[in-house]
Each structure stands twice: as structure tokens, then as C-alpha cells.
C-alpha positions in Angstrom: 186.2 148.8 154.7 183.5 147.4 152.6 183.6 143.9 151.4 184.0 145.1 147.8 187.3 146.8 148.8 188.5 143.5 150.4 187.2 141.5 147.4 189.1 141.5 144.1 187.0 141.8 141.0 185.4 138.6 139.9 184.6 138.1 136.2 182.0 135.6 135.3 182.6 134.1 131.9 179.8 131.8 130.7 180.1 129.4 127.8 177.8 128.7 124.9 174.2 129.8 125.6 175.3 132.0 128.5 174.2 131.0 132.0 170.5 131.3 132.8 169.2 132.8 136.1 169.4 129.5 138.0 172.9 128.6 136.9 175.5 128.8 139.7 177.4 131.4 137.7 174.4 133.7 137.7 173.7 133.0 141.4 177.4 133.9 142.2 177.2 137.0 140.1 174.3 138.2 142.4 176.0 137.1 145.6 179.7 137.5 145.3 180.9 141.1 146.1 182.5 142.9 143.1 181.3 140.2 140.6 180.4 141.1 137.0 179.4 139.0 134.0 181.4 139.3 130.8 178.4 139.9 128.4 178.8 138.6 124.8 176.6 140.0 122.0 175.4 136.5 120.9 175.6 133.6 123.3 174.3 131.1 120.8 176.4 131.9 117.7 179.8 132.6 119.2 182.5 134.3 117.0 185.9 133.7 118.5 187.3 137.1 117.6 184.3 138.9 119.0 184.3 136.9 122.2 188.0 137.4 122.7 187.7 141.2 122.2 185.0 141.4 124.8 187.0 139.3 127.3 190.2 141.2 126.7 188.4 144.5 127.3 186.8 143.1 130.5 190.1 141.9 132.0 191.8 145.2 131.1 189.0 147.1 132.8 189.2 144.9 136.0 192.9 144.2 136.6 193.6 141.6 139.3 190.3 139.9 138.6 189.5 136.3 139.5 187.9 134.7 136.5 185.1 132.2 136.9 184.7 130.4 133.5 182.4 127.6 132.5 182.6 125.3 129.4 183.5 127.3 126.3 184.4 130.2 128.6 187.4 128.2 129.8 188.7 127.7 126.3 188.1 131.4 125.5 190.3 132.3 128.5 193.0 130.0 127.3 192.9 131.7 123.9 193.1 135.1 125.5 196.2 134.1 127.5 197.8 132.6 124.3 197.3 136.0 122.5 198.3 138.3 125.4 201.8 138.2 126.9 200.6 140.1 129.9 197.3 139.1 131.5 195.9 141.2 134.3 194.2 138.2 135.9 194.9 137.1 139.5 193.4 133.6 139.3 190.9 131.4 137.5 188.3 128.8 138.3 187.8 126.8 135.1 184.7 124.6 135.3 183.8 121.9 132.8 186.0 123.0 130.0 184.5 122.2 126.6 186.6 120.1 124.3 186.1 122.0 121.1 188.2 119.5 119.2 186.0 116.5 120.0 182.9 115.2 118.1 179.8 115.7 120.1 177.0 118.1 121.1 177.3 121.6 119.6 180.4 120.5 117.6 179.7 122.8 114.6 179.1 125.8 116.9 182.3 125.5 118.9 184.8 124.1 116.4 185.9 127.7 115.4 187.5 127.8 118.9 189.8 124.8 118.0 192.5 124.0 118.7 192.4 124.2 122.5 195.4 126.3 123.6 197.7 124.3 125.8 200.0 126.9 127.1 200.8 127.5 130.7 198.4 130.0 132.4 200.5 132.7 134.2 198.2 132.7 137.3 196.9 130.2 139.8 194.0 128.2 138.5 191.7 125.2 139.2 190.2 123.0 136.5 187.0 121.3 137.8 185.7 118.4 135.8 183.1 115.7 135.9 183.5 112.1 135.1 180.5 112.0 132.8 180.5 115.4 131.1 179.1 115.1 127.6 181.4 118.0 126.4 184.8 116.7 127.7 186.2 113.4 128.8 187.9 113.3 132.2 191.2 112.4 130.4 191.0 115.5 128.2 190.1 117.7 131.1 193.1 116.4 133.1 195.3 117.1 130.0 194.0 120.7 129.9 194.8 121.1 133.6 198.3 119.7 133.2 199.1 121.9 130.2 197.6 125.0 131.8 199.5 124.4 135.1 196.2 124.1 136.9 195.2 122.1 139.9 192.8 119.4 138.7 189.6 118.7 140.7 187.5 115.7 139.8 184.0 116.1 141.3 182.8 112.7 140.2 179.8 112.0 137.9 178.2 115.4 137.8 177.3 115.9 134.1 178.3 119.3 132.7 178.1 121.0 136.1 175.2 123.2 135.1 171.5 123.5 135.9 170.6 120.5 133.7 172.9 118.4 135.9 171.2 119.7 139.0 173.6 122.5 139.9 172.1 125.7 141.3 174.0 127.6 144.0 176.8 124.9 144.1 178.3 125.6 147.5 181.3 123.3 146.9 182.3 125.3 143.9 181.7 128.5 145.8 184.2 127.2 148.4 186.8 126.7 145.7 186.2 130.3 144.5 186.5 131.7 148.0 189.9 129.9 148.4 191.1 131.3 145.0 190.0 134.8 146.1 191.8 134.5 149.4 194.9 133.4 147.4 194.6 136.3 145.1 194.2 138.7 148.0 197.5 137.4 149.5 199.5 137.7 146.3 
């Protein structure tokens, strides 16, 4: 069997601005078998209904996928689950979820995604957060994790867990993804 047969689909869901070529999401997209990026038409001026439609289509086309979302992508996934009773997702790694309700950087661009949906996610998930993320406080990230039924992972003071914060391949995150994929395979 090929590794793609043993590997569930992996959907990479970037946030505002997309993830550049050196971002851990882009690196994983190239390295993880059966991984595919959910491509939005405009990464810099997100329209919630457009982004939701694209994500809904991607998850329908790749049932049983493990979703790897970053920043605004985490909130997008929560909105999708809120709107769909049945979600064909096996698991999710939710990294540095953006608090679209808070004042701060990019506030005007992301506020159309408010409020943050706080319903239980119907699949296993991890919320990974940093103690000094400019886009979400640790307290809010922990609240999201509790509401979503996610395991909360505090990685310390790591900024927004992106290239600007010094994250390239991010092997610790890749280990978390590999564990979620193994869990999805066993389900």
C-alpha cells in the first residue's frame, strides 16, 4: 500500500494572508502525504460566506479529512461546524485561533467573522496557543478549546506560531498532527 492510502486526507486551512512558502502549513502541504491546501480567492480581504463555501466544498470532497487550521482558519472551521449538522471531518489541529471579537491587529478585516462560534466540535481536536500571541490571549484560546471540546496545548511564548515568530517546519506541531492522523486512522 502507498502512504497516501494509509494516510487520511489532510486539509490545510490558512488564515488571513494565506501561508507563505516558508510557513509550517506550506511545508507540511509539501511533505504530508495526501495533503491539500484549501485555496481562497482573496487571502487579504476575506468574505465569510465565500470562505465558508470554499471550505464546505473542500471538506465534502475529502471526507474523513484531518483539518490543519491556523489563525482565522480556526474560526472559519468553527463557523462551518456551526452551520453544518454533519461534518465529514475526522479531526482538527487548530493553531493560534484568531480572536475576531477583540481589538487589535487586522480587527476591521476579521470582524465580519465575529462572533466566534462556541459550539462543541463533533470530532477530536487540539487547540494550540501561545502565551504572547498578538491575535488571541491565552485565556480566550483556552475558552475556545473548552467550548469546542478540544484538548488545549500551551506552547509558551511563541508569538502567532508563524514565520514571523520563527516557525518554519515546526517539528513539534508536526508530531501533534501525526498523532491526530493516527487517531483518525483508528476511528
